[in-house]
NURO-134190 format. One line per field, with one value per residue (C-alpha): chain; z negated, x, y negated. Coordinates in nm, 2 decimals, always signed. Example, Ala and Ser with C-alpha at 12.3 -4.5 7.8 and 13.67 -1.06 7.14 Angstrom:
<sites>
mol <- (A|A)
zz <- (-0.78|-0.71)
xx <- (+1.23|+1.37)
yy <- (+0.45|+0.11)
</sites>
This chain:
<sites>
mol <- (A|A|A|A|A|A|A|A|A|A|A|A|A|A|A|A|A|A|A|A|A|A|A|A|A|A|A|A|A|A|A|A|A|A|A|A|A|A|A|A|A|A|A|A|A|A|A|A|A|A|A|A|A|A|A|A|A|A|A|A|A|A|A|A|A|A|A|A|A|A|A|A|A|A|A|A|A|A|A|A|A|A|A|A|A|A|A|A|A|A|A|A|A|A|A|A|A|A|A|A|A|A|A|A|A|A|A|A|A|A|A|A|A|A|A|A|A|A|A|A|A|A|A|A|A|A|A|A|A|A|A|A|A|A|A|A|A|A|A|A|A|A|A|A|A|A|A|A|A|A|A|A|A|A|A|A|A|A|A|A|A|A|A|A|A|A|A|A|A|A|A|A|A|A|A|A|A|A|A|A|A|A|A|A|A|A|A|A|A|A|A|A|A|A|A|A|A|A|A|A|A|A|A|A|A|A|A|A|A|A|A|A|A|A|A|A|A|A|A|A|A|A|A|A|A|A|A|A|A|A|A|A|A|A|A|A|A|A|A|A|A|A|A|A|A|A|A|A|A|A|A|A|A|A|A|A|A|A|A|A|A|A|A|A|A|A|A|A|A|A|A|A|A|A|A|A|A|A|A|A|A|A|A|A|A|A|A|A|A|A|A|A|A|A|A|A|A|A|A|A|A|A|A|A|A|A|A|A|A|A|A|A|A|A|A|A|A|A|A|A|A|A|A|A|A|A|A|A|A|A|A|A|A|A|A|A|A|A|A|A|A|A|A|A|A|A|A|A|A|A|A|A|A|A|A|A|A|A|A|A|A|A|A|A|A|A|A|A|A|A|A|A|A|A|A|A|A|A|A|A|A|A|A|A|A|A|A|A|A|A|A|A|A|A|A|A|A|A)
zz <- (+2.72|+2.94|+3.16|+3.30|+3.11|+3.05|+2.72|+2.71|+2.38|+2.49|+2.47|+2.18|+1.99|+1.77|+1.43|+1.24|+1.10|+1.10|+0.72|+0.79|+0.49|+0.72|+0.90|+0.69|+0.37|+0.51|+0.32|-0.01|+0.01|+0.19|+0.18|+0.54|+0.83|+1.07|+0.90|+1.12|+0.92|+0.97|+0.63|+0.54|+0.73|+0.98|+1.35|+1.57|+1.85|+1.94|+1.86|+2.13|+2.35|+2.27|+1.90|+1.97|+2.19|+1.94|+1.65|+1.86|+1.94|+1.58|+1.47|+1.71|+1.51|+1.25|+0.95|+0.76|+0.49|+0.30|+0.54|+0.56|+0.76|+1.07|+1.23|+1.49|+1.22|+1.09|+1.44|+1.53|+1.21|+1.21|+1.59|+1.56|+1.28|+1.48|+1.82|+1.68|+1.39|+1.44|+1.11|+1.10|+0.81|+0.69|+0.69|+0.33|+0.24|+0.34|+0.07|+0.18|+0.02|+0.10|+0.13|+0.06|-0.26|-0.42|-0.35|-0.52|-0.82|-0.83|-0.82|-1.11|-1.31|-1.22|-1.29|-1.56|-1.90|-2.03|-2.10|-1.85|-1.61|-1.24|-1.00|-0.72|-0.50|-0.50|-0.31|-0.21|-0.12|-0.41|-0.50|-0.61|-0.91|-0.97|-0.98|-1.22|-1.46|-1.45|-1.55|-1.84|-1.69|-1.70|-1.39|-1.33|-1.07|-0.84|-0.65|-0.29|-0.19|+0.12|+0.32|+0.68|+0.70|+0.60|+0.28|+0.13|-0.17|-0.49|-0.54|-0.85|-1.03|-0.91|-1.06|-1.40|-1.38|-1.28|-1.61|-1.79|-1.52|-1.42|-1.07|-0.78|-0.53|-0.20|+0.07|+0.40|+0.64|+0.40|+0.36|+0.37|+0.49|+0.79|+0.72|+0.86|+0.60|+0.76|+0.69|+0.49|+0.27|+0.21|+0.13|-0.13|-0.29|-0.28|-0.44|-0.72|-0.79|-0.77|-1.01|-1.27|-1.21|-1.05|-0.81|-0.50|-0.37|-0.03|+0.13|+0.50|+0.63|+0.88|+1.01|+1.37|+1.41|+1.46|+1.72|+1.91|+1.85|+1.50|+1.41|+1.11|+0.91|+0.68|+0.34|+0.30|+0.63|+0.49|+0.35|+0.14|-0.18|-0.12|+0.01|-0.30|-0.52|-0.31|-0.19|+0.14|+0.21|+0.56|+0.74|+1.09|+0.95|+1.04|+1.35|+1.52|+1.32|+1.14|+0.78|+0.74|+0.80|+0.47|+0.59|+0.47|+0.35|+0.10|+0.21|-0.08|+0.02|-0.33|-0.45|-0.82|-0.74|-0.51|-0.78|-1.02|-0.76|-0.65|-1.01|-1.07|-0.74|-0.74|-1.11|-1.27|-1.00|-0.76|-0.45|-0.25|-0.05|+0.32|+0.51|+0.77|+1.03|+0.88|+0.97|+1.33|+1.35|+1.22|+1.44|+1.76|+1.71|+1.64|+1.93|+2.20|+2.08|+2.20|+2.53|+2.33|+2.07|+2.33|+2.49|+2.15|+2.05|+2.37|+2.29|+1.92|+2.01|+2.24|+1.97|+1.72|+1.96|+2.04|+1.67|+1.60|+1.90|+1.79|+1.45|+1.59|+1.83|+1.62|+1.26|+1.24|+0.87|+0.80|+0.84|+0.98|+0.86|+1.20|+1.13|+1.25|+1.20|+1.12|+1.26|+0.96|+0.97|+0.64|+0.66|+0.42|+0.36|+0.06|+0.26|+0.22|-0.13|-0.35|-0.53|-0.44|-0.50|-0.26|+0.02|-0.02|+0.01|+0.32|+0.48|+0.38|+0.37|+0.59|+0.86|+0.84|+0.86|+0.62|+0.59|+0.29|+0.01|-0.09|-0.47|-0.46|-0.35|-0.66|-0.80|-0.53|-0.28|-0.41|-0.13|+0.14|+0.37|+0.54|+0.89|+1.05|+1.42|+1.51|+1.70|+2.06|+2.15|+2.20|+1.84|+1.71|+1.90|+1.79|+1.43|+1.47|+1.63|+1.34|+1.09|+1.26|+1.28|+0.91|+0.81|+1.02|+0.84|+0.51|+0.63|+0.78|+0.47|+0.25)
xx <- (-0.91|-0.61|-0.69|-0.43|-0.14|+0.15|+0.34|+0.71|+0.77|+1.13|+1.21|+1.45|+1.34|+1.61|+1.44|+1.74|+1.71|+1.33|+1.30|+1.24|+1.22|+1.34|+1.63|+1.75|+1.85|+2.08|+2.39|+2.20|+2.01|+2.24|+2.59|+2.64|+2.50|+2.57|+2.31|+2.01|+1.69|+1.41|+1.26|+0.99|+0.66|+0.65|+0.72|+0.97|+0.71|+0.55|+0.18|-0.09|-0.05|-0.40|-0.32|+0.00|-0.18|-0.47|-0.23|-0.03|-0.35|-0.45|-0.11|-0.15|-0.44|-0.20|-0.43|-0.40|-0.66|-0.88|-1.03|-1.36|-1.45|-1.66|-1.94|-1.69|-1.47|-1.76|-1.86|-1.50|-1.44|-1.77|-1.75|-1.40|-1.50|-1.80|-1.62|-1.30|-1.43|-1.81|-1.87|-2.15|-2.11|-2.30|-2.12|-2.20|-1.99|-1.67|-1.47|-1.15|-0.81|-0.46|-0.35|-0.45|-0.24|-0.41|-0.74|-0.62|-0.52|-0.85|-1.04|-0.83|-0.91|-1.27|-1.35|-1.10|-0.98|-0.62|-0.52|-0.78|-0.66|-0.62|-0.57|-0.31|-0.16|+0.21|+0.43|+0.25|+0.30|+0.49|+0.28|+0.01|+0.23|+0.30|-0.06|-0.15|+0.15|+0.18|-0.19|-0.16|-0.35|-0.24|-0.12|-0.29|-0.09|-0.25|+0.06|+0.01|+0.13|+0.32|+0.15|+0.23|+0.46|+0.19|+0.04|-0.26|-0.47|-0.49|-0.86|-0.87|-0.63|-0.83|-1.14|-0.98|-0.82|-1.14|-1.29|-1.08|-1.01|-1.21|-1.08|-0.89|-0.66|-0.68|-0.42|-0.60|-0.42|-0.14|+0.18|+0.45|+0.34|+0.13|-0.16|-0.50|-0.75|-1.03|-1.40|-1.42|-1.12|-1.26|-1.60|-1.45|-1.27|-1.59|-1.80|-1.56|-1.55|-1.92|-1.97|-1.74|-1.84|-1.51|-1.49|-1.28|-1.06|-0.95|-0.64|-0.71|-0.46|-0.31|-0.65|-0.60|-0.26|-0.38|-0.25|-0.50|-0.65|-0.66|-0.94|-0.96|-1.28|-1.35|-1.43|-1.74|-1.88|-1.94|-2.28|-2.45|-2.38|-2.00|-2.02|-2.20|-1.92|-1.63|-1.42|-1.24|-0.93|-0.84|-0.61|-0.48|-0.13|-0.01|-0.22|-0.11|+0.21|+0.06|+0.17|+0.30|-0.04|-0.17|-0.52|-0.71|-1.05|-1.22|-1.54|-1.77|-2.11|-2.25|-2.42|-2.33|-1.97|-1.95|-2.07|-1.81|-1.53|-1.61|-1.63|-1.28|-1.13|-1.27|-1.27|-1.02|-0.75|-0.84|-0.75|-1.06|-0.92|-0.86|-0.54|-0.56|-0.38|-0.49|-0.85|-0.76|-0.52|-0.77|-1.06|-0.85|-0.67|-1.00|-1.17|-0.90|-0.63|-0.76|-0.56|-0.24|-0.32|-0.39|-0.05|+0.12|-0.02|+0.13|+0.47|+0.46|+0.37|+0.67|+0.89|+0.75|+0.81|+1.16|+1.24|+1.11|+1.30|+1.62|+1.61|+1.53|+1.82|+2.08|+1.99|+1.78|+1.87|+1.64|+1.27|+1.04|+0.68|+0.54|+0.30|-0.05|-0.08|+0.13|+0.47|+0.65|+0.83|+0.88|+1.20|+1.31|+1.69|+1.73|+1.97|+2.21|+2.11|+1.81|+2.00|+1.87|+2.20|+2.38|+2.12|+2.16|+2.53|+2.49|+2.26|+2.40|+2.78|+2.84|+2.57|+2.50|+2.13|+1.85|+1.56|+1.33|+1.47|+1.20|+1.21|+1.04|+0.72|+0.73|+0.96|+0.83|+1.00|+1.35|+1.56|+1.33|+1.37|+1.10|+1.19|+1.00|+0.99|+0.79|+1.07|+1.22|+1.33|+1.69|+1.70|+1.55|+1.79|+2.09|+1.98|+1.93|+2.27|+2.44|+2.25|+2.32|+2.69|+2.71|+2.47|+2.65|+2.98|+2.80|+2.63|+2.95|+3.14|+2.91)
yy <- (-1.60|-1.50|-1.20|-0.97|-1.12|-0.87|-0.92|-0.85|-0.67|-0.59|-0.96|-1.03|-1.35|-1.51|-1.56|-1.68|-2.03|-2.02|-1.96|-1.60|-1.37|-1.09|-1.26|-1.55|-1.36|-1.10|-1.22|-1.26|-0.93|-0.70|-0.85|-0.95|-1.15|-0.85|-0.63|-0.54|-0.58|-0.33|-0.34|-0.59|-0.52|-0.80|-0.75|-0.93|-1.00|-1.32|-1.35|-1.35|-1.66|-1.77|-1.78|-1.98|-2.23|-2.27|-2.33|-2.58|-2.77|-2.77|-2.90|-3.19|-3.33|-3.45|-3.44|-3.11|-3.14|-2.90|-2.65|-2.45|-2.14|-2.22|-2.02|-1.92|-1.77|-1.55|-1.44|-1.35|-1.14|-0.96|-0.90|-0.75|-0.51|-0.40|-0.36|-0.20|+0.00|+0.04|-0.14|-0.39|-0.63|-0.94|-1.27|-1.33|-1.03|-1.21|-1.37|-1.55|-1.50|-1.61|-1.25|-0.89|-0.87|-1.17|-1.00|-0.69|-0.89|-1.07|-0.74|-0.61|-0.92|-0.91|-0.55|-0.42|-0.53|-0.51|-0.15|-0.01|+0.26|+0.18|+0.47|+0.46|+0.73|+0.74|+0.68|+0.36|+0.00|-0.14|-0.45|-0.20|-0.12|-0.49|-0.61|-0.34|-0.37|-0.75|-0.78|-0.55|-0.26|+0.10|+0.29|+0.62|+0.79|+1.04|+1.16|+1.26|+1.61|+1.70|+1.98|+2.06|+1.76|+1.50|+1.36|+1.52|+1.41|+1.61|+1.59|+1.82|+1.59|+1.28|+1.43|+1.45|+1.11|+0.94|+1.03|+0.77|+0.51|+0.20|+0.11|+0.27|+0.10|+0.29|+0.24|+0.32|+0.37|+0.48|+0.28|+0.42|+0.76|+0.65|+0.88|+0.79|+0.93|+1.13|+1.05|+1.38|+1.28|+0.93|+1.07|+1.31|+1.01|+0.81|+1.09|+1.13|+0.76|+0.72|+1.01|+0.84|+0.48|+0.37|+0.08|+0.15|-0.14|-0.04|-0.21|-0.17|-0.42|-0.17|-0.06|-0.18|-0.01|+0.35|+0.59|+0.81|+1.06|+0.93|+0.69|+0.46|+0.48|+0.18|+0.32|+0.11|+0.22|+0.57|+0.46|+0.20|+0.38|+0.36|+0.00|-0.12|+0.00|-0.11|-0.40|-0.38|-0.60|-0.69|-0.95|-1.01|-1.04|-0.69|-0.65|-0.98|-1.06|-1.36|-1.29|-1.65|-1.80|-1.67|-1.56|-1.26|-1.16|-0.93|-0.77|-0.72|-0.58|-0.54|-0.86|-0.79|-0.71|-1.01|-1.25|-1.12|-1.12|-1.48|-1.60|-1.46|-1.57|-1.92|-2.01|-1.78|-1.77|-2.05|-1.85|-1.92|-2.22|-2.15|-2.22|-2.50|-2.28|-1.95|-2.00|-2.08|-1.79|-1.54|-1.66|-1.68|-1.34|-1.16|-1.33|-1.31|-1.08|-0.74|-0.72|-0.81|-0.54|-0.27|-0.34|-0.35|-0.01|+0.15|-0.01|+0.09|+0.45|+0.46|+0.32|+0.58|+0.86|+0.74|+0.72|+1.07|+1.22|+1.04|+1.20|+1.54|+1.52|+1.33|+1.39|+1.71|+1.75|+1.45|+1.48|+1.20|+1.20|+1.10|+0.81|+0.83|+0.46|+0.15|+0.05|+0.21|+0.55|+0.74|+0.94|+1.21|+1.16|+1.38|+1.60|+1.31|+1.19|+1.13|+0.86|+0.51|+0.35|+0.59|+0.53|+0.16|+0.19|+0.41|+0.15|-0.18|-0.11|+0.18|+0.16|-0.22|-0.17|-0.26|-0.02|-0.01|+0.21|+0.46|+0.45|+0.10|+0.29|+0.51|+0.78|+1.02|+0.80|+0.85|+0.99|+0.85|+0.54|+0.34|+0.21|-0.08|+0.00|-0.31|-0.46|-0.46|-0.11|-0.22|-0.34|-0.02|+0.20|-0.01|+0.03|+0.40|+0.44|+0.26|+0.47|+0.80|+0.73|+0.66|+0.94|+1.20|+1.12|+1.18|+1.50|+1.65|+1.58|+1.79)
</sites>
């Protein structure tokens, strides 16, 4: 482990020509190579140096065959969850997956039948809709409500919907709204789901990217009764910017649920194989990445605060839902337009920026934009300046 190393998150890394989803499709997706992309949720920062060095050494071996998880892997993952989140898990609870979304799909296959209702809370990460619809299940939408500038859960509606659903996809922390659900909120969800026999599948991929004084509470850590009827999905991909390594895990404490999940994942979908580099990236980041993460959180908080201040100063007509977690800001642009096509035109053609257009997160997201501030501050401020100039012309013309 490298002690005392200072990371330079201001350094601009040229990612063009690296097969980057974010940087190498600008002409195709947005109509020009000069568009600044702050959309898809990966960061423009180099991973911890220990991770880079470990992957380089692994690459030098030259034989990239089938890979298993080592004792070091289990120690690193379980140790991380206990240190960072106060959650002690057993190693046998860990089921590997190439990503969180495949794990969500496996859970839907394992625990529901075609036509069954699956609860989600819109607006939400758009693959939630895809894994429900594409597998022939029925979306049961429990829309979040805005109260005091943040999202709140409609528990009365959830109680009614739980009577006819089989499974719930929980986004914790929430994407795109950035809410960190409290233990009381999570317990209320858990109590409703336990009462009606619903399995909770909790996507906790952003669990490490939380800003004080907020604290992430793993759903399954609330108590054994909640753990037994839940699946928790984690990955180092958001925390350490390792999405391309295809490494994640589903944590399934209940023995009965775990057998059913494994049967589906291994035999039905064959997603149980581990990535040659993914195992190394996951173990190394969880073992040695804490100093990098602590520095990152300081930088991301400064970026978040700079973004919020920018909108308050330059575009006060637009409201930012200040994120309690994640590197994603959810911005209400309905003062300009609630038409997705108009906001795309504003971004891509007029401002030459690419944020995520909000309607992909559900109909509640129409008129909103999601901005990825996981980038060097100079890039963020340049994108905001471009957007502000174009948005101001629209607002002043009203």
